[in-house]
C-alpha positions as CSV (number, residue, x, y, z in Angstrom):
1,M,-3.0,-21.5,19.5
2,K,-1.7,-17.9,19.1
3,H,-0.7,-17.8,22.8
4,C,1.5,-20.8,22.4
5,T,3.3,-19.7,19.3
6,P,6.4,-18.1,21.0
7,H,6.9,-21.4,22.9
8,I,6.5,-23.5,19.8
9,I,9.1,-21.3,17.9
10,A,11.5,-21.4,20.9
11,H,11.1,-25.2,21.0
12,L,11.9,-25.5,17.3
13,F,15.2,-23.6,17.8
14,L,16.1,-25.6,20.9
15,L,15.7,-29.0,19.1
16,P,18.8,-31.1,19.3
17,R,21.2,-30.2,16.5
18,Q,21.6,-33.8,15.4
19,G,19.3,-34.4,12.4
20,C,17.7,-30.9,12.7
21,T,19.8,-28.1,11.2
22,L,18.9,-24.4,11.0
23,F,17.7,-25.0,7.4
24,V,15.1,-27.5,8.8
25,R,14.1,-25.3,11.7
26,L,13.4,-22.2,9.7
27,P,10.8,-23.8,7.3
28,L,9.1,-25.3,10.4
29,C,8.8,-21.8,11.9
30,V,7.4,-20.5,8.6
31,V,4.7,-23.3,8.8
32,V,3.9,-22.2,12.4
33,V,3.5,-18.6,11.3
34,I,1.2,-19.6,8.4
35,L,-0.9,-21.6,10.8
36,L,-1.1,-18.6,13.1
37,V,-2.3,-16.4,10.2
38,C,-5.0,-18.9,9.4
39,Q,-6.2,-19.0,13.0
40,S,-6.1,-15.2,13.5
41,E,-7.5,-13.7,10.3
42,T,-10.0,-11.6,12.0
43,V,-7.3,-9.6,13.8
44,I,-4.6,-9.6,11.2
45,F,-6.9,-8.5,8.4
46,A,-9.3,-6.3,10.3
47,Q,-11.2,-3.9,8.2
48,H,-9.5,-0.5,7.9
49,Y,-8.6,2.4,5.6
50,R,-5.3,4.0,4.9
51,I,-4.0,6.9,2.9
52,G,-0.5,7.2,1.6
53,L,1.9,9.8,0.2
54,Y,4.9,8.7,-2.0
55,Q,7.9,10.2,-3.6
56,G,9.8,8.2,-6.2
57,I,11.9,8.3,-9.3
58,A,10.7,7.5,-12.8
59,I,13.1,6.1,-15.4
60,P,11.8,6.3,-19.0
61,Q,12.1,3.1,-21.1
62,R,12.6,2.2,-24.7
63,T,12.2,5.0,-27.3
64,F,10.8,7.3,-24.6
65,A,14.3,7.3,-22.9
66,E,15.8,8.9,-26.0
67,I,14.3,12.3,-25.5
68,T,13.8,12.6,-21.7
69,P,16.3,12.7,-18.7
70,V,17.3,9.4,-17.3
71,V,15.6,10.1,-13.9
72,N,12.5,12.2,-13.1
73,W,10.7,12.8,-9.9
74,Y,7.4,10.9,-9.4
75,P,5.1,12.1,-6.5
76,S,1.9,10.2,-5.9
77,I,-1.0,9.7,-3.5
78,N,-3.2,6.7,-2.8
79,A,-6.0,5.4,-0.6
80,H,-6.6,1.7,0.2
81,F,-9.4,-0.3,1.8
82,F,-8.3,-3.4,3.7
83,G,-11.2,-5.8,3.9
84,K,-12.1,-8.1,6.8
85,N,-10.6,-11.6,6.6
86,T,-8.9,-11.1,3.3
87,P,-5.3,-10.3,2.1
88,I,-6.7,-8.4,-0.9
89,T,-6.7,-4.6,-0.7
90,M,-8.5,-2.2,-3.1
91,G,-8.1,1.5,-3.6
92,A,-7.4,4.4,-5.9
93,S,-4.2,6.3,-6.8
94,A,-3.2,9.5,-8.5
95,S,0.2,10.8,-9.5
96,F,1.9,13.6,-11.3
97,Q,4.5,12.8,-13.9
98,Y,6.5,15.4,-15.8
99,F,9.2,14.5,-18.3
100,P,11.2,17.5,-19.6
101,R,13.6,17.3,-22.5
102,N,17.1,16.1,-21.9
103,A,20.1,18.1,-23.0
104,E,20.4,16.3,-26.4
105,A,16.7,17.0,-27.2
106,Q,17.0,20.6,-26.2
107,K,19.8,21.1,-28.8
108,A,17.8,19.3,-31.5
109,Q,15.7,21.1,-34.0
110,E,12.5,19.3,-33.0
111,S,11.7,17.8,-29.6
112,Y,8.9,17.5,-27.0
113,E,8.2,17.2,-23.3
114,T,5.5,15.2,-21.6
115,T,3.1,15.7,-18.7
116,L,0.9,12.9,-17.4
117,V,-1.7,12.7,-14.6
118,P,-3.0,9.1,-14.2
119,L,-6.0,8.1,-12.1
120,S,-6.1,4.4,-11.4
121,L,-7.9,1.7,-9.4
122,C,-5.5,-0.4,-7.3
123,F,-5.5,-4.0,-6.3
124,Q,-2.9,-5.6,-4.0
125,Y,-2.4,-9.1,-2.7
126,L,-0.6,-9.2,0.7
127,L,1.5,-12.2,1.1
128,L,2.2,-12.0,4.9
129,P,0.6,-10.4,7.9
130,P,2.1,-7.4,9.7
131,P,4.6,-6.2,10.5
132,F,6.5,-7.2,7.2
133,R,4.0,-7.5,4.3
134,P,5.4,-8.1,0.8
135,Y,2.7,-7.8,-1.9
136,Y,2.1,-7.7,-5.6
137,G,-0.5,-5.7,-7.3
138,L,-2.0,-4.1,-10.4
139,E,-3.3,-0.6,-11.2
140,A,-5.4,0.3,-14.2
141,G,-7.2,3.5,-15.2
142,L,-7.2,6.6,-17.3
143,A,-4.5,9.2,-17.7
144,W,-4.7,12.8,-18.9
145,Y,-1.6,13.6,-20.9
146,R,0.0,16.6,-22.7
147,Y,2.7,16.7,-25.3
148,Q,4.4,20.1,-25.8
149,F,6.3,20.2,-29.0
150,Y,9.3,22.4,-29.7
151,N,11.2,23.7,-32.7
152,G,14.5,24.5,-31.1
153,E,13.6,26.5,-28.1
154,R,10.3,27.8,-29.5
155,P,7.1,26.0,-28.3
156,T,5.0,25.0,-31.3
157,E,2.0,22.5,-31.1
158,R,0.5,21.3,-27.9
159,L,-1.6,18.1,-27.7
160,N,-3.9,17.1,-24.8
161,N,-5.9,13.9,-24.5
162,T,-6.6,10.9,-22.3
163,S,-5.3,7.4,-22.5
164,L,-5.3,4.0,-20.9
165,V,-2.7,3.3,-18.2
166,V,-1.8,-0.1,-16.8
167,T,0.8,-0.6,-14.0
168,P,1.9,-3.9,-12.6
169,N,3.8,-3.4,-9.3
170,A,5.3,-5.1,-6.3
171,G,6.6,-4.0,-3.0
172,V,6.6,-4.4,0.8
173,K,4.8,-2.6,3.6
174,I,6.7,-2.4,6.9
175,E,4.6,-1.5,9.9
176,L,6.3,1.1,12.1
177,F,3.4,1.7,14.4
178,D,-0.1,0.4,14.6
179,Q,-1.4,3.3,12.5
180,L,1.6,4.0,10.3
181,D,3.6,1.9,7.8
182,L,6.5,2.5,5.5
183,E,6.2,1.2,1.9
184,I,8.8,0.5,-0.7
185,N,7.4,-0.1,-4.3
186,V,8.6,-0.9,-7.7
187,R,6.4,-0.5,-10.8
188,Y,6.4,-0.7,-14.5
189,Q,3.9,1.6,-16.2
190,F,2.4,1.2,-19.7
191,V,0.6,4.2,-21.3
192,F,-1.4,3.4,-24.4
193,H,-2.7,6.0,-26.8
194,D,-3.2,6.5,-30.6
195,I,-0.2,7.1,-32.7
196,I,0.9,10.7,-32.7
197,P,3.0,11.9,-35.7
198,W,5.5,14.7,-34.9
199,G,8.4,16.4,-36.6
200,N,9.3,16.8,-40.2
201,A,11.1,13.5,-40.3
202,G,7.9,11.5,-39.9
203,K,8.5,10.4,-36.3
204,V,5.7,9.0,-34.2
205,I,4.8,8.5,-30.5
206,N,2.8,5.4,-29.6
207,G,2.4,5.7,-25.9
208,Y,5.4,5.1,-23.6
209,Q,6.7,2.9,-20.8
210,M,8.5,3.8,-17.6
211,L,10.1,2.0,-14.6
212,A,9.6,3.7,-11.2
213,F,10.9,3.2,-7.6
214,S,9.1,4.9,-4.8
215,L,9.1,5.3,-1.0
216,G,6.1,6.3,0.9
217,V,4.2,6.3,4.2
218,N,0.6,5.1,4.8
219,Y,-1.5,6.4,7.7
220,Q,-4.5,4.5,9.0
221,L,-7.6,6.7,9.0
222,W,-9.7,4.2,11.1
223,K,-10.1,0.6,11.8
224,I,-13.2,-1.5,12.4
225,Y,-12.8,-4.9,14.2
226,P,-15.5,-7.5,13.7
């Protein structure tokens, strides 16, 4: 069937215009592509491993945004295993997140800055075969975090601990070459930890949330066909 696919798609677009508009032809082509996927799983979803490097921007949300800059850099690395005959990928990721104090916080009497290093297990569900593969996924794991508190410009207390981190995400992988793809990703991260009191005014920190956009490349380490 896969050898006839170009002829089928061409035939769909050459159908008489009467009673068969472009809005009819496009869904028919989508159906043909889906059928091709079902017939060619062993090739499209061959077993392989990829490692990726990403650079993005992290945007603090809710109360966390009151004390940190609007945009922060967000480097990360991940490795994914693509199983045979399945659109589900599994892997692991690590990132480094640093949130300094914004200008208003630096002028305040009391403030803090945050460093976070999350290590997560990753799951993604690929919606289409290469070369254009949108997906949605979930990451969950543990994060080491540090809060450095300040009184004016003088560092005071420092608090280190670990916490739970959960990150739903979605994106698209665009295959540039057989062994290299470009990935665009958007994610919303939840960091959960015990309530941390700080400052003389009785303020508290109860985890934080951030929105992140990243761009990365994934390199295929090796592939094993059935």
